[in-house]
C-alpha positions in Angstrom: -225.8 -94.9 60.7 -223.5 -92.6 62.7 -221.6 -91.5 59.6 -224.9 -90.6 57.9 -225.9 -88.6 61.0 -222.6 -86.8 60.9 -223.0 -86.1 57.2 -226.6 -84.7 57.7 -225.4 -82.6 60.6 -222.5 -81.2 58.6 -224.7 -80.3 55.7 -227.2 -78.7 58.0 -224.5 -76.8 59.7 -223.1 -75.5 56.4 -226.6 -74.4 55.2 -227.1 -72.6 58.5 -223.9 -70.8 58.2 -224.8 -69.7 54.6 -228.2 -68.5 55.7 -226.9 -66.7 58.7 -224.2 -65.0 56.6 -226.8 -63.9 54.0 -229.2 -62.6 56.6 -226.6 -60.8 58.7 -226.7 -57.5 56.8 -230.4 -57.8 56.3 -230.9 -58.0 60.1 -228.5 -55.2 60.7 -230.3 -53.0 58.2 -233.7 -53.8 59.6 -232.5 -52.7 63.0 -231.1 -49.5 61.7 -227.5 -50.6 62.1 -224.8 -49.8 59.5 -223.4 -52.5 57.1 -220.3 -54.4 58.1 -217.1 -53.5 56.4 -216.1 -56.0 53.7 -213.0 -56.3 51.6 -213.2 -55.5 47.9 -212.4 -59.2 47.2 -215.4 -60.3 49.3 -217.7 -57.8 47.5 -216.5 -58.9 44.1 -217.1 -62.6 45.0 -220.6 -61.8 46.2 -221.4 -59.7 43.1 -220.1 -62.6 40.8 -223.1 -64.7 42.1 -225.4 -62.1 40.5 -223.8 -62.0 37.1 -226.5 -62.5 34.5 -225.5 -65.3 32.2 -227.1 -66.5 28.9 -226.5 -68.1 25.6 -229.5 -66.6 23.7 -231.6 -63.7 24.8 -234.6 -61.8 23.4 -235.7 -58.4 24.8 -238.6 -56.0 24.1 -237.6 -52.6 25.2 -239.1 -49.1 25.5 -236.6 -46.3 25.5 -236.4 -42.5 25.9 -233.5 -40.4 24.7 -232.9 -36.9 25.9 -230.0 -34.9 24.4 -230.8 -31.7 26.3 -232.6 -30.2 23.2 -235.0 -32.9 22.1 -236.6 -35.9 23.7 -237.3 -39.0 21.6 -239.2 -42.1 22.5 -239.0 -45.4 20.7 -239.3 -49.2 21.0 -236.7 -51.8 20.3 -236.8 -55.5 19.6 -233.3 -56.9 20.6 -231.9 -60.4 20.1 -228.5 -61.6 21.4 -226.2 -64.5 21.0 -223.7 -64.2 23.8 -220.3 -62.7 22.8 -221.3 -63.1 19.1 -224.0 -60.8 17.8 -226.6 -58.2 18.9 -229.5 -57.6 16.6 -231.7 -54.5 17.1 -235.0 -53.5 15.4 -236.1 -49.9 16.2 -239.6 -48.6 15.9 -241.4 -45.4 16.9 -244.6 -45.6 19.0 -246.7 -46.6 15.9 -244.7 -49.8 15.5 -243.4 -49.4 12.0 -239.7 -50.3 11.8 -237.4 -47.3 11.0 -234.0 -48.8 11.6 -232.2 -52.2 12.0 -228.8 -52.6 13.5 -226.5 -55.6 13.7 -223.4 -55.5 15.9 -220.6 -58.0 16.3 -217.4 -57.7 18.2 -215.7 -56.1 15.1 -218.5 -54.9 12.8 -221.5 -52.7 12.6 -224.3 -52.8 10.0 -227.1 -50.3 9.9 -230.3 -50.1 7.8 -232.2 -46.8 7.9 -235.8 -47.1 6.7 -236.8 -43.5 7.5 -238.8 -42.0 4.6 -236.6 -39.6 2.7 -233.4 -41.0 4.4 -233.2 -44.6 3.3 -229.7 -46.0 3.3 -227.4 -48.7 4.6 -224.1 -48.7 6.3 -221.5 -51.4 6.6 -218.4 -50.7 8.7 -216.5 -51.5 11.8 -217.3 -51.0 15.5 -215.5 -47.7 15.7 -218.6 -46.0 14.2 -220.7 -47.0 17.3 -218.1 -45.4 19.5 -218.4 -42.2 17.5 -222.2 -42.3 17.6 -222.2 -42.7 21.4 -219.5 -40.1 21.8 -217.6 -42.3 24.2 -215.3 -45.4 24.0 -217.3 -48.6 24.0 -216.9 -52.1 22.8 -219.2 -55.1 22.1 -218.9 -56.5 25.6 -219.9 -53.2 27.2 -223.1 -53.0 25.1 -223.9 -56.6 25.9 -223.4 -56.0 29.6 -225.4 -52.7 29.6 -228.4 -54.5 28.2 -228.6 -57.1 30.9 -227.3 -55.1 33.9 -223.9 -56.6 34.3 -221.0 -54.5 35.4 -219.0 -52.7 32.7 -215.2 -52.7 33.1 -215.2 -54.4 36.5 -211.9 -56.2 36.7 -211.4 -59.1 39.1 -208.7 -58.6 41.8 -209.1 -56.9 45.1 -205.8 -55.1 44.6 -207.5 -52.9 42.0 -210.2 -51.4 44.2 -210.8 -49.8 47.6 -214.1 -50.8 49.3 -216.3 -48.3 51.1 -219.8 -48.2 52.7 -222.2 -45.7 51.3 -225.4 -45.7 53.5 -226.9 -49.1 52.7 -224.7 -49.9 49.7 -221.2 -51.2 49.3 -219.0 -49.2 46.9 -215.8 -50.1 45.1 -213.5 -47.4 43.7 -210.5 -48.1 41.5 -207.2 -47.3 43.1 -205.4 -44.1 41.9 -202.1 -44.2 40.1 -199.5 -41.5 40.5 -200.6 -39.5 37.5 -204.2 -39.6 38.5 -203.4 -38.3 41.9 -201.6 -35.3 40.4 -204.6 -34.6 38.1 -207.3 -34.8 40.8 -205.2 -33.4 43.6 -206.1 -36.3 46.1 -206.3 -40.0 46.2 -209.2 -42.5 46.5 -209.0 -42.6 50.3 -210.2 -39.0 50.5 -213.0 -39.2 48.0 -216.5 -39.2 49.3 -218.8 -41.7 47.4 -220.8 -39.1 45.5 -218.0 -36.6 45.0 -217.7 -35.2 41.4 -214.1 -35.7 40.2 -212.6 -32.8 38.4 -209.2 -31.8 37.1 -207.3 -29.8 39.8 -204.5 -28.5 37.6 -203.9 -25.4 35.5 -204.4 -26.0 31.7 -200.6 -26.2 30.8 -199.7 -28.8 33.5 -202.8 -30.8 32.6 -201.9 -30.9 28.9 -198.3 -31.9 29.8 -199.6 -34.9 31.8 -202.0 -35.9 29.1 -199.3 -36.1 26.5 -197.4 -38.6 28.6 -200.4 -40.6 29.7 -202.6 -43.3 28.3 -206.4 -42.7 28.4 -206.9 -45.7 30.8 -204.6 -44.1 33.4 -206.9 -41.2 33.9 -210.1 -43.2 34.3 -211.8 -43.6 37.7 -214.4 -46.3 38.1 -216.9 -46.5 40.9 -219.5 -49.2 41.5 -222.4 -49.3 44.0 -223.9 -52.7 45.2 -227.0 -53.3 47.3 -225.8 -54.1 50.8 -228.0 -57.2 51.2 -228.0 -59.0 47.9 -225.0 -57.4 46.2 -226.9 -56.5 43.0 -225.2 -53.8 41.0 -227.3 -50.6 41.2 -225.0 -47.8 39.9 -221.7 -47.3 38.1 -219.8 -44.0 37.6 -216.9 -43.6 35.2 -215.0 -40.4 35.5 -212.9 -40.0 32.3 -210.4 -37.2 33.2 -208.5 -37.6 30.0 -211.5 -36.3 27.9 -213.1 -34.6 30.9 -216.4 -36.4 30.7 -218.4 -38.8 32.9 -220.6 -41.8 32.2 -223.2 -42.9 34.7 -225.1 -46.2 34.6 -228.1 -46.8 36.9 -230.1 -50.0 37.4 -233.5 -50.3 39.2 -236.7 -52.4 39.5 -234.9 -55.8 39.6 -236.9 -58.8 38.3 -236.1 -62.5 38.2 -236.1 -65.0 35.3 -235.0 -68.6 35.6 -233.3 -67.8 38.9 -231.4 -64.9 37.6 -231.8 -61.2 38.5 -231.9 -58.4 35.9 -232.9 -54.7 36.1 -236.2 -53.8 34.5 -234.9 -50.2 34.1 -231.4 -49.0 33.0 -230.4 -45.4 32.7 -227.3 -44.3 30.8 -226.1 -40.7 31.3 -223.1 -39.3 29.3 -222.0 -35.8 30.2 -219.1 -33.5 29.2 -218.2 -29.9 29.9 -220.6 -28.7 27.2 -223.4 -31.3 26.8 -225.3 -34.2 28.4 -227.3 -37.1 27.0 -229.6 -39.5 28.9 -230.9 -42.8 27.6 -233.5 -44.7 29.7 -234.4 -48.3 28.7 -237.2 -50.4 30.2 -237.4 -54.1 29.5 -241.0 -55.0 28.8 -240.4 -58.6 27.9 -237.4 -60.9 28.2 -236.8 -64.5 27.0 -233.9 -66.8 27.4 -232.9 -70.2 25.9 -234.5 -69.6 22.6 -232.4 -69.6 19.4 -232.9 -66.6 17.1 -232.0 -65.6 13.6 -230.7 -62.2 12.7 -232.1 -61.1 9.4 -230.5 -58.1 7.6 -231.5 -57.8 3.9 -230.6 -54.7 2.0 -233.3 -53.4 -0.5 -231.9 -52.7 -4.0 -233.0 -49.1 -4.0 -231.1 -48.2 -0.7 -228.1 -46.0 -1.0 -224.8 -47.0 0.7 -223.2 -44.5 3.1 -219.6 -44.6 4.2 -220.3 -42.3 7.2 -223.4 -41.8 9.4 
């Protein structure tokens, strides 16, 4: 009997510790106090508990694309099998399918049903990178759709942790070449600072010739200070002098997992900017899907899009 009482007491004690730890920041925030400092490893571990996992997934999405000159609205029916395939059917407001897209880790298939521009394309994933005007891969697209972090590597030695108001922020540590290009290191960067090349053109070009693209990439992630959900990511690509921003908001829950109802993707360079906003109208998990892609006989094949 005594052993049972000890066991119950121990379990109750552990539950109390967990609850107190989870409420600590919530209480501090409610009292107007700042968040407690946490190591990058602690933040990564907490975020890992929010990682959206699935085997099969179905999404109904409304989207708006703004390229600075024209705004386009459309709807998309999206089906996923984790790490294997992403199937997308795109329709305008009237609901008539105008395009179908099938993406795998190494291939891309596109079917255009637009009147006067009916064709199909069969190729590799590099075409999607060209269409998006930034380097992406299958895992990045998959993570973007469900609100998981893109390019977030495990290992606290890779990031510095900061507090930004009521959010925790992780910033990737600078290497020697990156410090030269930016003119400072990650310790002196304020959370919302815009990172720019702080070198004359000739010195910058010399460093680029001796540097891999990844060496001039700065990654920043913002997490809610209470539940550690990922709310914002900023990627400063100083090799190509462009930035990619991903924002998540209006979090919902399905089968105990949290996902953002709205995701905003902003890609900007020195000369242009594009914004894609997606809103999930319906989501289903644990249902197996098929991924039809039939090419009509009268459709022309294109080798480039």
